Structures are given as structure tokens and as C-alpha cells.
mmCIF file of the C-alpha atoms, coordinates in Angstrom:
data_MODEL
# 
_entry.id   MODEL 
# 
loop_
_atom_site.group_PDB 
_atom_site.id 
_atom_site.type_symbol 
_atom_site.label_atom_id 
_atom_site.label_alt_id 
_atom_site.label_comp_id 
_atom_site.label_asym_id 
_atom_site.label_entity_id 
_atom_site.label_seq_id 
_atom_site.pdbx_PDB_ins_code 
_atom_site.Cartn_x 
_atom_site.Cartn_y 
_atom_site.Cartn_z 
_atom_site.occupancy 
_atom_site.B_iso_or_equiv 
_atom_site.pdbx_formal_charge 
_atom_site.auth_seq_id 
_atom_site.auth_comp_id 
_atom_site.auth_asym_id 
_atom_site.auth_atom_id 
_atom_site.pdbx_PDB_model_num 
ATOM 1  C CA . MET A 1 1  ? 106.951 102.718 116.945 1.00 0.00 ? 1  MET A CA 1 
ATOM 2  C CA . PRO A 1 2  ? 104.915 100.393 118.637 1.00 0.00 ? 2  PRO A CA 1 
ATOM 3  C CA . GLN A 1 3  ? 105.743 96.389  118.286 1.00 0.00 ? 3  GLN A CA 1 
ATOM 4  C CA . THR A 1 4  ? 104.032 94.349  115.931 1.00 0.00 ? 4  THR A CA 1 
ATOM 5  C CA . GLN A 1 5  ? 103.401 90.889  115.467 1.00 0.00 ? 5  GLN A CA 1 
ATOM 6  C CA . THR A 1 6  ? 105.610 89.177  112.438 1.00 0.00 ? 6  THR A CA 1 
ATOM 7  C CA . MET A 1 7  ? 103.605 89.012  109.251 1.00 0.00 ? 7  MET A CA 1 
ATOM 8  C CA . THR A 1 8  ? 103.427 85.711  107.365 1.00 0.00 ? 8  THR A CA 1 
ATOM 9  C CA . LEU A 1 9  ? 104.224 86.035  103.650 1.00 0.00 ? 9  LEU A CA 1 
ATOM 10 C CA . ASP A 1 10 ? 100.233 84.715  103.183 1.00 0.00 ? 10 ASP A CA 1 
ATOM 11 C CA . GLU A 1 11 ? 99.331  87.562  105.266 1.00 0.00 ? 11 GLU A CA 1 
ATOM 12 C CA . LYS A 1 12 ? 100.876 90.072  103.213 1.00 0.00 ? 12 LYS A CA 1 
ATOM 13 C CA . PHE A 1 13 ? 100.041 88.364  100.230 1.00 0.00 ? 13 PHE A CA 1 
ATOM 14 C CA . ALA A 1 14 ? 96.123  88.545  101.253 1.00 0.00 ? 14 ALA A CA 1 
ATOM 15 C CA . ILE A 1 15 ? 96.653  92.529  101.903 1.00 0.00 ? 15 ILE A CA 1 
ATOM 16 C CA . GLY A 1 16 ? 98.467  92.547  98.603  1.00 0.00 ? 16 GLY A CA 1 
ATOM 17 C CA . ARG A 1 17 ? 95.367  91.238  96.742  1.00 0.00 ? 17 ARG A CA 1 
ATOM 18 C CA . LYS A 1 18 ? 92.976  93.545  98.404  1.00 0.00 ? 18 LYS A CA 1 
ATOM 19 C CA . ALA A 1 19 ? 94.878  97.037  97.949  1.00 0.00 ? 19 ALA A CA 1 
ATOM 20 C CA . PHE A 1 20 ? 95.501  95.922  94.030  1.00 0.00 ? 20 PHE A CA 1 
ATOM 21 C CA . GLU A 1 21 ? 91.435  95.989  94.238  1.00 0.00 ? 21 GLU A CA 1 
ATOM 22 C CA . LEU A 1 22 ? 91.046  98.701  95.540  1.00 0.00 ? 22 LEU A CA 1 
ATOM 23 C CA . LEU A 1 23 ? 93.421  100.630 93.105  1.00 0.00 ? 23 LEU A CA 1 
ATOM 24 C CA . ASP A 1 24 ? 91.289  98.576  90.493  1.00 0.00 ? 24 ASP A CA 1 
ATOM 25 C CA . ALA A 1 25 ? 88.489  100.008 91.511  1.00 0.00 ? 25 ALA A CA 1 
ATOM 26 C CA . GLY A 1 26 ? 89.736  103.818 91.277  1.00 0.00 ? 26 GLY A CA 1 
ATOM 27 C CA . ASP A 1 27 ? 90.712  104.047 95.228  1.00 0.00 ? 27 ASP A CA 1 
ATOM 28 C CA . ARG A 1 28 ? 94.570  105.429 94.921  1.00 0.00 ? 28 ARG A CA 1 
ATOM 29 C CA . GLU A 1 29 ? 94.705  106.616 98.738  1.00 0.00 ? 29 GLU A CA 1 
ATOM 30 C CA . GLY A 1 30 ? 92.832  103.419 99.806  1.00 0.00 ? 30 GLY A CA 1 
ATOM 31 C CA . TYR A 1 31 ? 95.478  100.797 97.670  1.00 0.00 ? 31 TYR A CA 1 
ATOM 32 C CA . ILE A 1 32 ? 97.845  103.529 99.924  1.00 0.00 ? 32 ILE A CA 1 
ATOM 33 C CA . ARG A 1 33 ? 97.150  103.477 103.280 1.00 0.00 ? 33 ARG A CA 1 
ATOM 34 C CA . LEU A 1 34 ? 96.321  99.671  103.159 1.00 0.00 ? 34 LEU A CA 1 
ATOM 35 C CA . MET A 1 35 ? 99.517  98.654  101.758 1.00 0.00 ? 35 MET A CA 1 
ATOM 36 C CA . LYS A 1 36 ? 101.117 100.821 105.080 1.00 0.00 ? 36 LYS A CA 1 
ATOM 37 C CA . THR A 1 37 ? 100.303 98.664  106.582 1.00 0.00 ? 37 THR A CA 1 
ATOM 38 C CA . THR A 1 38 ? 102.958 95.348  105.172 1.00 0.00 ? 38 THR A CA 1 
ATOM 39 C CA . PRO A 1 39 ? 105.819 95.355  106.549 1.00 0.00 ? 39 PRO A CA 1 
ATOM 40 C CA . ILE A 1 40 ? 108.493 96.923  104.770 1.00 0.00 ? 40 ILE A CA 1 
ATOM 41 C CA . PRO A 1 41 ? 111.213 94.530  104.071 1.00 0.00 ? 41 PRO A CA 1 
ATOM 42 C CA . PRO A 1 42 ? 114.723 95.862  105.852 1.00 0.00 ? 42 PRO A CA 1 
ATOM 43 C CA . TYR A 1 43 ? 117.075 96.080  103.228 1.00 0.00 ? 43 TYR A CA 1 
ATOM 44 C CA . ILE A 1 44 ? 114.490 98.446  101.583 1.00 0.00 ? 44 ILE A CA 1 
ATOM 45 C CA . ALA A 1 45 ? 113.935 100.839 104.572 1.00 0.00 ? 45 ALA A CA 1 
ATOM 46 C CA . LYS A 1 46 ? 118.183 101.308 105.046 1.00 0.00 ? 46 LYS A CA 1 
ATOM 47 C CA . VAL A 1 47 ? 117.840 102.162 101.290 1.00 0.00 ? 47 VAL A CA 1 
ATOM 48 C CA . MET A 1 48 ? 115.219 105.144 102.139 1.00 0.00 ? 48 MET A CA 1 
ATOM 49 C CA . LYS A 1 49 ? 116.499 105.825 105.165 1.00 0.00 ? 49 LYS A CA 1 
ATOM 50 C CA . GLU A 1 50 ? 119.435 106.798 102.924 1.00 0.00 ? 50 GLU A CA 1 
ATOM 51 C CA . LYS A 1 51 ? 117.930 108.472 99.970  1.00 0.00 ? 51 LYS A CA 1 
ATOM 52 C CA . VAL A 1 52 ? 115.353 110.155 101.129 1.00 0.00 ? 52 VAL A CA 1 
ATOM 53 C CA . GLY A 1 53 ? 116.324 110.465 105.297 1.00 0.00 ? 53 GLY A CA 1 
ATOM 54 C CA . PRO A 1 54 ? 114.665 109.371 108.566 1.00 0.00 ? 54 PRO A CA 1 
ATOM 55 C CA . GLU A 1 55 ? 111.907 112.198 108.854 1.00 0.00 ? 55 GLU A CA 1 
ATOM 56 C CA . TYR A 1 56 ? 110.149 110.795 105.729 1.00 0.00 ? 56 TYR A CA 1 
ATOM 57 C CA . LEU A 1 57 ? 110.010 107.534 107.285 1.00 0.00 ? 57 LEU A CA 1 
ATOM 58 C CA . ILE A 1 58 ? 109.058 108.230 110.679 1.00 0.00 ? 58 ILE A CA 1 
ATOM 59 C CA . ASN A 1 59 ? 106.595 110.674 109.504 1.00 0.00 ? 59 ASN A CA 1 
ATOM 60 C CA . SER A 1 60 ? 105.209 108.705 106.520 1.00 0.00 ? 60 SER A CA 1 
ATOM 61 C CA . GLY A 1 61 ? 103.313 106.051 108.008 1.00 0.00 ? 61 GLY A CA 1 
ATOM 62 C CA . TRP A 1 62 ? 104.968 102.951 106.658 1.00 0.00 ? 62 TRP A CA 1 
ATOM 63 C CA . ASN A 1 63 ? 105.149 100.266 108.770 1.00 0.00 ? 63 ASN A CA 1 
ATOM 64 C CA . LEU A 1 64 ? 108.817 99.517  109.717 1.00 0.00 ? 64 LEU A CA 1 
ATOM 65 C CA . SER A 1 65 ? 108.435 96.393  112.360 1.00 0.00 ? 65 SER A CA 1 
ATOM 66 C CA . GLU A 1 66 ? 110.644 94.109  110.173 1.00 0.00 ? 66 GLU A CA 1 
ATOM 67 C CA . ALA A 1 67 ? 113.513 97.147  110.012 1.00 0.00 ? 67 ALA A CA 1 
ATOM 68 C CA . GLU A 1 68 ? 113.077 97.223  113.874 1.00 0.00 ? 68 GLU A CA 1 
ATOM 69 C CA . ALA A 1 69 ? 113.492 93.787  114.807 1.00 0.00 ? 69 ALA A CA 1 
ATOM 70 C CA . GLU A 1 70 ? 116.265 93.368  112.469 1.00 0.00 ? 70 GLU A CA 1 
ATOM 71 C CA . PHE A 1 71 ? 118.229 96.977  113.222 1.00 0.00 ? 71 PHE A CA 1 
ATOM 72 C CA . GLY A 1 72 ? 116.784 98.126  116.381 1.00 0.00 ? 72 GLY A CA 1 
ATOM 73 C CA . ASN A 1 73 ? 114.058 100.024 118.158 1.00 0.00 ? 73 ASN A CA 1 
ATOM 74 C CA . ASN A 1 74 ? 116.621 102.845 117.864 1.00 0.00 ? 74 ASN A CA 1 
ATOM 75 C CA . TRP A 1 75 ? 117.789 102.618 113.947 1.00 0.00 ? 75 TRP A CA 1 
ATOM 76 C CA . LEU A 1 76 ? 116.449 105.320 111.951 1.00 0.00 ? 76 LEU A CA 1 
ATOM 77 C CA . ASN A 1 77 ? 118.304 107.954 115.255 1.00 0.00 ? 77 ASN A CA 1 
ATOM 78 C CA . ARG A 1 78 ? 121.631 106.531 114.516 1.00 0.00 ? 78 ARG A CA 1 
# 
């Protein structure tokens, strides 16, 4: 998975606001697509790996850059 620059909290909030505007307008797919660009916090990614499996995370399209920074690039395969 490609390394990305760390996203600031303000950037995350801006994406969240835009995503909720899409959801309010009835665009659920747009909401999900935009939310997937925001990094999942490492502790949530770790729980998701345990509960739904690494394959889901690999194929889901969620931004795992913060989890990779904390756990290492190959953390899903361990």
C-alpha cells in the first residue's frame, strides 16, 4: 500500500464535513467514497483486522496509512 503524507485533524474534519454534505444530499456512495480517503485510526484498524480479517481491509479501499505508520508496512500479513 502506498505511503501517504499524514493528514491533519483539520483536513480530516474538512473531509468529514464534505462527506456529510453528500450524505445529507442522498449520495451514500459519495459519502463512503470520501470517508475512505480519511485514515482509519490504528486502534480501529487493528480491531477490524481481528474481527473481519485482513482480507477485508486489503480489499476495502479504506485508508490505512496511519496503521501502516504505527504497525509497519506488512502489519496485515502478520
